[in-house]
One Martini backbone bead per residue (centre of mass of N, CA, C, O) as a GRO file, in nm:
protein
  151
    1UNK     BB    1   5.360   5.650   7.941
    2UNK     BB    2   5.322   5.420   8.159
    3UNK     BB    3   5.468   5.305   8.435
    4UNK     BB    4   5.605   5.035   8.567
    5UNK     BB    5   5.698   4.903   8.863
    6UNK     BB    6   5.964   4.783   8.751
    7UNK     BB    7   6.080   5.043   8.636
    8UNK     BB    8   6.095   5.201   8.895
    9UNK     BB    9   6.268   4.998   9.049
   10UNK     BB   10   6.505   4.998   8.846
   11UNK     BB   11   6.582   5.295   8.886
   12UNK     BB   12   6.646   5.281   9.191
   13UNK     BB   13   6.858   5.035   9.156
   14UNK     BB   14   7.000   5.068   8.860
   15UNK     BB   15   6.866   4.869   8.692
   16UNK     BB   16   6.788   4.700   8.417
   17UNK     BB   17   6.505   4.650   8.262
   18UNK     BB   18   6.263   4.394   8.154
   19UNK     BB   19   6.022   4.553   8.001
   20UNK     BB   20   6.032   4.496   7.701
   21UNK     BB   21   5.986   4.195   7.695
   22UNK     BB   22   5.725   4.206   7.858
   23UNK     BB   23   5.568   4.379   7.659
   24UNK     BB   24   5.585   4.181   7.428
   25UNK     BB   25   5.457   3.949   7.578
   26UNK     BB   26   5.192   4.107   7.641
   27UNK     BB   27   5.115   4.175   7.348
   28UNK     BB   28   5.110   3.882   7.252
   29UNK     BB   29   4.891   3.796   7.437
   30UNK     BB   30   4.681   3.990   7.333
   31UNK     BB   31   4.683   3.883   7.047
   32UNK     BB   32   4.605   3.592   7.116
   33UNK     BB   33   4.336   3.664   7.247
   34UNK     BB   34   4.212   3.786   6.997
   35UNK     BB   35   4.227   3.531   6.823
   36UNK     BB   36   4.064   3.358   7.014
   37UNK     BB   37   3.809   3.528   7.002
   38UNK     BB   38   3.766   3.500   6.698
   39UNK     BB   39   3.746   3.193   6.693
   40UNK     BB   40   3.513   3.168   6.896
   41UNK     BB   41   3.316   3.341   6.744
   42UNK     BB   42   3.307   3.157   6.497
   43UNK     BB   43   3.206   2.908   6.642
   44UNK     BB   44   2.972   3.039   6.812
   45UNK     BB   45   2.835   3.172   6.575
   46UNK     BB   46   2.746   2.913   6.433
   47UNK     BB   47   2.583   2.809   6.666
   48UNK     BB   48   2.405   3.056   6.704
   49UNK     BB   49   2.281   3.050   6.422
   50UNK     BB   50   2.150   2.768   6.442
   51UNK     BB   51   1.978   2.840   6.689
   52UNK     BB   52   1.821   3.070   6.561
   53UNK     BB   53   1.689   2.904   6.331
   54UNK     BB   54   1.532   2.712   6.514
   55UNK     BB   55   1.372   2.926   6.661
   56UNK     BB   56   1.247   3.047   6.402
   57UNK     BB   57   1.097   2.787   6.313
   58UNK     BB   58   0.921   2.765   6.565
   59UNK     BB   59   0.790   3.049   6.541
   60UNK     BB   60   0.667   3.004   6.262
   61UNK     BB   61   0.480   2.771   6.333
   62UNK     BB   62   0.316   2.921   6.552
   63UNK     BB   63   0.221   3.166   6.361
   64UNK     BB   64   0.079   2.998   6.155
   65UNK     BB   65  -0.131   2.884   6.350
   66UNK     BB   66  -0.246   3.154   6.439
   67UNK     BB   67  -0.326   3.255   6.155
   68UNK     BB   68  -0.514   3.023   6.090
   69UNK     BB   69  -0.713   3.095   6.314
   70UNK     BB   70  -0.777   3.376   6.222
   71UNK     BB   71  -0.884   3.306   5.946
   72UNK     BB   72  -1.110   3.118   6.044
   73UNK     BB   73  -1.258   3.338   6.210
   74UNK     BB   74  -1.304   3.533   5.976
   75UNK     BB   75  -1.475   3.343   5.804
   76UNK     BB   76  -1.692   3.305   6.011
   77UNK     BB   77  -1.770   3.597   6.034
   78UNK     BB   78  -1.851   3.633   5.743
   79UNK     BB   79  -2.080   3.428   5.746
   80UNK     BB   80  -2.240   3.574   5.972
   81UNK     BB   81  -2.272   3.842   5.820
   82UNK     BB   82  -2.428   3.728   5.577
   83UNK     BB   83  -2.670   3.626   5.736
   84UNK     BB   84  -2.752   3.895   5.860
   85UNK     BB   85  -2.805   4.035   5.595
   86UNK     BB   86  -3.017   3.840   5.491
   87UNK     BB   87  -3.217   3.881   5.719
   88UNK     BB   88  -3.250   4.193   5.654
   89UNK     BB   89  -3.260   4.209   5.337
   90UNK     BB   90  -3.498   4.031   5.241
   91UNK     BB   91  -3.736   4.185   5.378
   92UNK     BB   92  -3.666   4.455   5.257
   93UNK     BB   93  -3.682   4.379   4.965
   94UNK     BB   94  -3.970   4.279   4.966
   95UNK     BB   95  -4.096   4.547   5.058
   96UNK     BB   96  -3.994   4.713   4.816
   97UNK     BB   97  -4.126   4.547   4.596
   98UNK     BB   98  -4.417   4.583   4.696
   99UNK     BB   99  -4.420   4.897   4.678
  100UNK     BB  100  -4.354   4.914   4.377
  101UNK     BB  101  -4.611   4.754   4.276
  102UNK     BB  102  -4.824   4.945   4.400
  103UNK     BB  103  -4.711   5.191   4.206
  104UNK     BB  104  -4.601   5.047   3.920
  105UNK     BB  105  -4.310   4.953   3.959
  106UNK     BB  106  -4.056   4.804   3.823
  107UNK     BB  107  -3.817   4.583   3.830
  108UNK     BB  108  -3.513   4.494   3.731
  109UNK     BB  109  -3.598   4.215   3.632
  110UNK     BB  110  -3.838   4.311   3.457
  111UNK     BB  111  -3.671   4.494   3.272
  112UNK     BB  112  -3.474   4.279   3.170
  113UNK     BB  113  -3.688   4.097   3.046
  114UNK     BB  114  -3.809   4.308   2.851
  115UNK     BB  115  -3.548   4.367   2.698
  116UNK     BB  116  -3.517   4.081   2.587
  117UNK     BB  117  -3.787   4.072   2.436
  118UNK     BB  118  -3.737   4.306   2.248
  119UNK     BB  119  -3.489   4.192   2.110
  120UNK     BB  120  -3.634   3.941   1.993
  121UNK     BB  121  -3.846   4.097   1.831
  122UNK     BB  122  -3.659   4.254   1.655
  123UNK     BB  123  -3.537   4.003   1.514
  124UNK     BB  124  -3.800   3.893   1.397
  125UNK     BB  125  -3.877   4.140   1.231
  126UNK     BB  126  -3.623   4.151   1.054
  127UNK     BB  127  -3.665   3.868   0.929
  128UNK     BB  128  -3.946   3.925   0.806
  129UNK     BB  129  -3.862   4.152   0.619
  130UNK     BB  130  -3.658   3.994   0.459
  131UNK     BB  131  -3.855   3.771   0.363
  132UNK     BB  132  -4.058   3.963   0.223
  133UNK     BB  133  -3.864   4.075   0.009
  134UNK     BB  134  -3.799   3.805  -0.127
  135UNK     BB  135  -4.105   3.735  -0.208
  136UNK     BB  136  -4.152   3.999  -0.379
  137UNK     BB  137  -3.933   3.954  -0.600
  138UNK     BB  138  -4.011   3.680  -0.729
  139UNK     BB  139  -4.271   3.753  -0.895
  140UNK     BB  140  -4.136   3.957  -1.085
  141UNK     BB  141  -3.943   3.765  -1.224
  142UNK     BB  142  -4.162   3.577  -1.331
  143UNK     BB  143  -4.312   3.795  -1.503
  144UNK     BB  144  -4.069   3.864  -1.687
  145UNK     BB  145  -4.027   3.579  -1.800
  146UNK     BB  146  -4.305   3.557  -1.936
  147UNK     BB  147  -4.287   3.806  -2.117
  148UNK     BB  148  -4.043   3.707  -2.276
  149UNK     BB  149  -4.164   3.427  -2.368
  150UNK     BB  150  -4.418   3.558  -2.528
  151UNK     BB  151  -4.254   3.727  -2.743
   0.00000   0.00000   0.00000
Protein backbone atom coordinates (compact mmCIF):
# COMPACT_ATOMS: atom_id res chain seq x y z
CA UNK A 1 0.00 0.00 0.00
CA UNK A 2 1.55 3.34 -0.94
CA UNK A 3 2.32 5.71 1.82
CA UNK A 4 0.90 9.20 1.83
CA UNK A 5 3.18 12.22 2.16
CA UNK A 6 1.63 12.98 5.54
CA UNK A 7 2.46 9.47 6.80
CA UNK A 8 6.08 9.80 5.75
CA UNK A 9 6.31 13.22 7.36
CA UNK A 10 4.67 11.91 10.55
CA UNK A 11 7.21 9.10 10.81
CA UNK A 12 10.09 11.54 10.44
CA UNK A 13 8.66 13.93 13.02
CA UNK A 14 7.72 11.09 15.32
CA UNK A 15 4.14 12.26 15.49
CA UNK A 16 1.27 9.89 14.99
CA UNK A 17 -0.36 10.61 11.68
CA UNK A 18 -3.97 11.33 11.22
CA UNK A 19 -3.87 9.25 8.04
CA UNK A 20 -6.53 6.73 9.03
CA UNK A 21 -9.27 9.32 9.53
CA UNK A 22 -8.19 11.05 6.33
CA UNK A 23 -8.29 7.75 4.46
CA UNK A 24 -11.77 7.06 5.81
CA UNK A 25 -12.84 10.52 4.82
CA UNK A 26 -11.28 10.08 1.38
CA UNK A 27 -12.91 6.65 0.93
CA UNK A 28 -16.24 8.12 2.02
CA UNK A 29 -15.82 10.95 -0.49
CA UNK A 30 -15.11 8.40 -3.21
CA UNK A 31 -18.21 6.45 -2.14
CA UNK A 32 -20.32 9.62 -2.27
CA UNK A 33 -18.88 10.51 -5.67
CA UNK A 34 -19.87 7.05 -6.93
CA UNK A 35 -23.40 7.45 -5.58
CA UNK A 36 -23.60 10.88 -7.16
CA UNK A 37 -22.41 9.47 -10.48
CA UNK A 38 -25.00 6.71 -10.24
CA UNK A 39 -27.79 9.22 -9.49
CA UNK A 40 -26.63 11.52 -12.28
CA UNK A 41 -26.48 8.59 -14.69
CA UNK A 42 -30.04 7.70 -13.72
CA UNK A 43 -31.28 11.24 -14.29
CA UNK A 44 -29.24 11.85 -17.40
CA UNK A 45 -29.94 8.34 -18.63
CA UNK A 46 -33.67 9.06 -18.59
CA UNK A 47 -33.13 12.33 -20.41
CA UNK A 48 -30.78 10.62 -22.84
CA UNK A 49 -33.32 7.85 -23.44
CA UNK A 50 -36.10 10.35 -24.19
CA UNK A 51 -33.78 12.27 -26.50
CA UNK A 52 -32.83 9.06 -28.33
CA UNK A 53 -36.52 8.17 -28.75
CA UNK A 54 -37.22 11.62 -30.26
CA UNK A 55 -34.31 11.30 -32.66
CA UNK A 56 -35.42 7.78 -33.55
CA UNK A 57 -38.95 8.97 -34.31
CA UNK A 58 -37.61 11.72 -36.54
CA UNK A 59 -35.34 9.31 -38.37
CA UNK A 60 -38.21 6.86 -38.78
CA UNK A 61 -40.37 9.55 -40.42
CA UNK A 62 -37.56 10.50 -42.77
CA UNK A 63 -36.91 6.86 -43.72
CA UNK A 64 -40.61 6.15 -44.26
CA UNK A 65 -40.77 9.09 -46.64
CA UNK A 66 -37.68 7.83 -48.46
CA UNK A 67 -39.08 4.31 -48.68
CA UNK A 68 -42.38 5.70 -49.97
CA UNK A 69 -40.53 7.53 -52.73
CA UNK A 70 -38.58 4.39 -53.60
CA UNK A 71 -41.78 2.31 -53.75
CA UNK A 72 -43.46 4.91 -55.96
CA UNK A 73 -40.46 4.92 -58.26
CA UNK A 74 -40.42 1.11 -58.39
CA UNK A 75 -44.13 1.03 -59.30
CA UNK A 76 -43.51 3.61 -62.00
CA UNK A 77 -40.66 1.52 -63.38
CA UNK A 78 -42.83 -1.58 -63.28
CA UNK A 79 -45.48 0.22 -65.33
CA UNK A 80 -42.83 1.39 -67.79
CA UNK A 81 -41.53 -2.18 -68.07
CA UNK A 82 -45.01 -3.52 -68.75
CA UNK A 83 -45.52 -0.97 -71.49
CA UNK A 84 -42.18 -1.85 -73.06
CA UNK A 85 -43.00 -5.56 -72.95
CA UNK A 86 -46.40 -4.87 -74.51
CA UNK A 87 -44.78 -2.83 -77.29
CA UNK A 88 -42.39 -5.67 -78.07
CA UNK A 89 -44.69 -8.57 -77.20
CA UNK A 90 -47.83 -7.61 -79.13
CA UNK A 91 -46.20 -7.36 -82.56
CA UNK A 92 -44.20 -10.50 -81.86
CA UNK A 93 -47.32 -12.35 -80.80
CA UNK A 94 -49.20 -11.12 -83.86
CA UNK A 95 -46.37 -12.27 -86.10
CA UNK A 96 -46.27 -15.69 -84.46
CA UNK A 97 -50.04 -16.04 -84.76
CA UNK A 98 -49.88 -15.12 -88.45
CA UNK A 99 -47.10 -17.62 -89.08
CA UNK A 100 -48.99 -20.37 -87.28
CA UNK A 101 -52.13 -19.66 -89.34
CA UNK A 102 -50.14 -19.80 -92.56
CA UNK A 103 -48.96 -23.33 -91.76
CA UNK A 104 -52.43 -24.34 -90.55
CA UNK A 105 -51.66 -24.57 -86.82
CA UNK A 106 -54.48 -23.39 -84.52
CA UNK A 107 -53.78 -20.97 -81.68
CA UNK A 108 -54.36 -21.77 -78.01
CA UNK A 109 -57.51 -19.69 -78.04
CA UNK A 110 -58.85 -21.56 -81.05
CA UNK A 111 -58.05 -24.91 -79.41
CA UNK A 112 -59.76 -23.81 -76.18
CA UNK A 113 -62.83 -22.65 -78.14
CA UNK A 114 -62.98 -25.96 -79.99
CA UNK A 115 -62.62 -27.93 -76.75
CA UNK A 116 -65.54 -26.03 -75.22
CA UNK A 117 -67.62 -26.67 -78.34
CA UNK A 118 -66.83 -30.41 -78.26
CA UNK A 119 -67.87 -30.55 -74.59
CA UNK A 120 -71.16 -28.79 -75.40
CA UNK A 121 -71.85 -31.17 -78.29
CA UNK A 122 -71.05 -34.17 -76.10
CA UNK A 123 -73.65 -33.01 -73.56
CA UNK A 124 -76.24 -32.44 -76.29
CA UNK A 125 -75.65 -35.90 -77.77
CA UNK A 126 -75.88 -37.53 -74.32
CA UNK A 127 -79.20 -35.75 -73.66
CA UNK A 128 -80.50 -36.77 -77.09
CA UNK A 129 -79.62 -40.41 -76.48
CA UNK A 130 -81.33 -40.36 -73.08
CA UNK A 131 -84.45 -38.76 -74.57
CA UNK A 132 -84.50 -41.27 -77.47
CA UNK A 133 -84.37 -44.23 -75.09
CA UNK A 134 -87.26 -42.84 -73.10
CA UNK A 135 -89.38 -42.37 -76.26
CA UNK A 136 -88.51 -45.85 -77.53
CA UNK A 137 -89.66 -47.47 -74.26
CA UNK A 138 -93.00 -45.68 -74.17
CA UNK A 139 -94.51 -47.28 -77.32
CA UNK A 140 -93.59 -50.79 -76.11
CA UNK A 141 -95.43 -50.23 -72.85
CA UNK A 142 -98.46 -48.92 -74.72
CA UNK A 143 -98.42 -52.00 -76.99
CA UNK A 144 -98.24 -54.31 -73.98
CA UNK A 145 -101.15 -52.57 -72.36
CA UNK A 146 -103.26 -52.87 -75.49
CA UNK A 147 -102.50 -56.55 -75.85
CA UNK A 148 -103.43 -57.19 -72.21
CA UNK A 149 -106.63 -55.18 -72.59
CA UNK A 150 -107.68 -57.04 -75.78
CA UNK A 151 -107.31 -60.43 -74.24
